[in-house]
Residue frames as a rotation matrix with the C-alpha (Angstrom) as fourth column:
MET 1
-0.711 0.588 0.385 51.26
0.604 0.792 -0.094 -52.07
-0.360 0.165 -0.918 -13.79
ARG 2
-0.865 0.482 0.139 48.41
-0.248 -0.652 0.716 -50.91
0.436 0.585 0.684 -15.87
GLY 3
-0.646 0.707 0.288 44.95
-0.369 0.040 -0.928 -50.54
-0.668 -0.706 0.235 -14.38
HIS 4
-0.401 0.619 0.675 41.82
0.753 0.643 -0.143 -51.99
-0.522 0.451 -0.723 -15.78
ALA 5
-0.876 0.126 0.465 40.13
0.288 -0.638 0.715 -50.11
0.386 0.760 0.522 -18.60
ASP 6
0.065 0.993 -0.097 36.84
0.671 0.028 0.741 -50.21
0.739 -0.113 -0.665 -16.67
ASP 7
-0.152 -0.175 -0.973 38.27
0.955 -0.279 -0.099 -48.06
-0.254 -0.944 0.210 -13.86
LYS 8
-0.822 -0.321 -0.471 38.34
0.239 -0.944 0.227 -44.84
-0.517 0.074 0.853 -15.86
THR 9
-0.806 0.580 0.122 35.12
-0.010 -0.219 0.976 -45.15
0.592 0.785 0.183 -17.88
GLN 10
-0.676 0.685 0.273 31.69
-0.550 -0.223 -0.805 -44.26
-0.490 -0.694 0.527 -16.59
HIS 11
-0.841 0.494 0.220 28.91
0.540 0.746 0.389 -46.74
0.028 0.446 -0.895 -17.25
PRO 12
-0.664 0.611 0.431 25.62
-0.247 -0.723 0.645 -45.13
0.706 0.322 0.631 -18.30
GLY 13
0.312 0.870 -0.381 23.55
0.122 0.361 0.924 -47.17
0.942 -0.335 0.007 -15.85
LYS 14
0.092 -0.378 -0.921 25.86
0.964 0.265 -0.012 -46.61
0.249 -0.887 0.389 -12.89
PRO 15
0.884 0.271 0.381 25.42
0.200 -0.956 0.216 -43.28
0.423 -0.114 -0.899 -11.06
LYS 16
-0.114 -0.937 0.331 28.38
-0.040 -0.329 -0.944 -41.28
0.993 -0.121 0.000 -9.83
PRO 17
-0.289 -0.026 -0.957 29.16
0.890 0.362 -0.278 -41.61
0.354 -0.932 -0.082 -6.13
GLY 18
-0.723 0.033 -0.690 27.25
0.464 -0.717 -0.520 -39.03
-0.512 -0.696 0.503 -4.09
SER 19
-0.860 0.461 -0.218 24.75
-0.495 -0.651 0.575 -38.18
0.123 0.603 0.788 -6.81
PHE 20
-0.406 0.819 0.406 21.03
-0.131 0.388 -0.912 -38.80
-0.905 -0.423 -0.050 -6.57
PRO 21
-0.733 0.173 0.657 19.04
0.660 0.412 0.628 -40.28
-0.162 0.895 -0.416 -9.45
ARG 22
-0.864 0.471 -0.179 16.71
-0.500 -0.846 0.188 -37.96
-0.062 0.252 0.966 -11.31
PRO 23
-0.288 0.827 0.482 13.03
-0.048 0.490 -0.870 -38.84
-0.957 -0.273 -0.101 -11.06
VAL 24
-0.721 0.101 0.685 11.42
0.670 0.351 0.654 -40.15
-0.175 0.931 -0.321 -14.21
GLY 25
0.076 0.771 0.632 9.48
0.835 -0.396 0.383 -37.37
0.545 0.499 -0.674 -15.92
GLY 26
0.269 -0.023 -0.963 10.84
0.793 -0.562 0.235 -34.76
-0.547 -0.827 -0.133 -13.50
SER 27
0.942 0.078 0.325 11.33
0.254 -0.800 -0.543 -31.18
0.218 0.595 -0.774 -14.52
ALA 28
0.054 -0.973 0.226 14.62
0.457 -0.177 -0.871 -29.35
0.888 0.151 0.435 -14.67
LYS 29
-0.107 -0.168 -0.980 16.07
0.991 -0.100 -0.091 -27.95
-0.083 -0.981 0.177 -11.47
LEU 30
0.913 0.406 0.039 15.44
0.405 -0.914 0.019 -24.36
0.043 -0.001 -0.999 -10.47
GLY 31
0.120 -0.899 0.421 18.25
0.482 -0.318 -0.816 -21.89
0.868 0.301 0.395 -10.92
THR 32
-0.706 -0.494 -0.507 19.77
0.680 -0.274 -0.680 -19.63
0.197 -0.825 0.530 -8.32
PHE 33
-0.882 0.378 0.282 17.25
-0.379 -0.924 0.053 -16.84
0.280 -0.060 0.958 -8.81
ALA 34
0.011 0.985 -0.174 14.05
-0.641 0.141 0.755 -18.91
0.767 0.103 0.633 -8.88
GLY 35
0.322 0.116 -0.940 15.25
0.322 0.920 0.224 -21.51
0.890 -0.375 0.258 -6.40
VAL 36
-0.304 -0.536 -0.788 17.04
0.932 0.004 -0.363 -19.41
0.198 -0.844 0.498 -3.78
PHE 37
-0.972 -0.206 0.116 16.51
0.187 -0.970 -0.153 -15.68
0.144 -0.127 0.981 -4.17
VAL 38
-0.394 0.896 0.204 12.74
-0.383 -0.362 0.850 -15.63
0.836 0.257 0.486 -4.70
PRO 39
0.351 0.586 -0.730 11.77
0.462 0.570 0.679 -18.00
0.815 -0.576 -0.070 -1.84
THR 40
-0.393 -0.565 -0.726 14.16
0.915 -0.161 -0.370 -16.26
0.092 -0.809 0.580 0.56
SER 41
-0.953 0.071 0.294 12.81
-0.044 -0.994 0.100 -12.81
0.299 0.083 0.951 -0.37
LEU 42
-0.073 0.997 -0.029 9.22
-0.215 0.012 0.976 -13.98
0.974 0.078 0.214 0.00
ASN 43
0.181 0.083 -0.980 10.00
0.806 0.559 0.196 -15.46
0.564 -0.825 0.034 3.39
VAL 44
-0.750 -0.524 -0.404 11.62
0.661 -0.626 -0.413 -12.25
-0.036 -0.577 0.816 4.67
LEU 45
-0.818 0.476 0.323 8.82
-0.299 -0.831 0.468 -10.06
0.491 0.287 0.822 3.32
SER 46
0.114 0.914 -0.389 6.11
0.091 0.381 0.920 -12.27
0.989 -0.140 -0.040 4.77
ILE 47
-0.099 -0.215 -0.972 7.73
0.965 0.216 -0.146 -12.16
0.242 -0.952 0.186 8.21
LEU 48
-0.958 -0.274 -0.083 7.98
0.286 -0.939 -0.193 -8.37
-0.025 -0.209 0.978 8.02
MET 49
-0.496 0.847 0.191 4.33
-0.349 -0.396 0.849 -8.07
0.795 0.354 0.492 6.95
PHE 50
0.166 0.549 -0.819 3.23
0.557 0.633 0.537 -10.40
0.813 -0.546 -0.201 9.75
LEU 51
-0.389 -0.394 -0.833 5.04
0.918 -0.234 -0.318 -8.32
-0.070 -0.889 0.453 12.37
ARG 52
-0.993 -0.014 0.114 3.99
0.035 -0.984 0.177 -4.97
0.110 0.180 0.978 10.87
PHE 53
-0.288 0.957 0.028 0.29
-0.103 -0.060 0.993 -5.87
0.952 0.283 0.116 10.62
GLY 54
0.143 0.289 -0.947 0.25
0.864 0.430 0.262 -6.93
0.482 -0.856 -0.188 14.26
PHE 55
-0.701 -0.471 -0.535 1.82
0.669 -0.694 -0.266 -3.62
-0.246 -0.545 0.802 15.25
ILE 56
-0.882 0.409 0.232 -0.65
-0.196 -0.768 0.610 -1.61
0.428 0.492 0.758 13.15
LEU 57
-0.007 0.924 -0.382 -3.59
0.250 0.371 0.894 -3.56
0.968 -0.089 -0.234 14.53
GLY 58
-0.051 -0.082 -0.995 -2.40
0.989 0.134 -0.062 -2.98
0.138 -0.988 0.074 18.08
GLN 59
-0.877 -0.365 -0.313 -1.96
0.413 -0.905 -0.101 0.77
-0.246 -0.218 0.944 17.52
SER 60
-0.857 0.504 -0.105 -5.13
-0.489 -0.733 0.474 1.59
0.162 0.457 0.874 15.57
GLY 61
-0.323 0.777 0.539 -7.59
-0.397 0.406 -0.823 -1.20
-0.859 -0.480 0.178 16.27
VAL 62
-0.408 0.211 0.889 -9.61
0.637 0.763 0.112 -3.35
-0.654 0.612 -0.445 13.87
VAL 63
0.668 0.742 0.058 -11.66
0.576 -0.467 -0.671 -0.45
-0.470 0.482 -0.739 12.44
GLY 64
0.581 -0.499 -0.643 -8.61
-0.486 -0.846 0.217 1.70
-0.652 0.187 -0.735 11.77
MET 65
-0.482 -0.798 0.362 -6.78
-0.178 0.494 0.851 -1.10
-0.858 0.345 -0.380 10.01
MET 66
-0.080 0.524 0.848 -9.58
0.836 0.498 -0.229 -1.76
-0.542 0.691 -0.478 7.54
């Protein structure tokens, strides 16, 4: 038996299963570098700076840190 012709074609108004609709007027998605690498690097560096500044402040005091 042959299947229906509608089974194999994608309708423009019907989204694929599991996909989310794009917002109207939304910008393009970020790539791997701008969307993953940069935020992860900034997060790691900010945690290191937070821990390091606390250590420096504890060792030298407020006047020595400035």
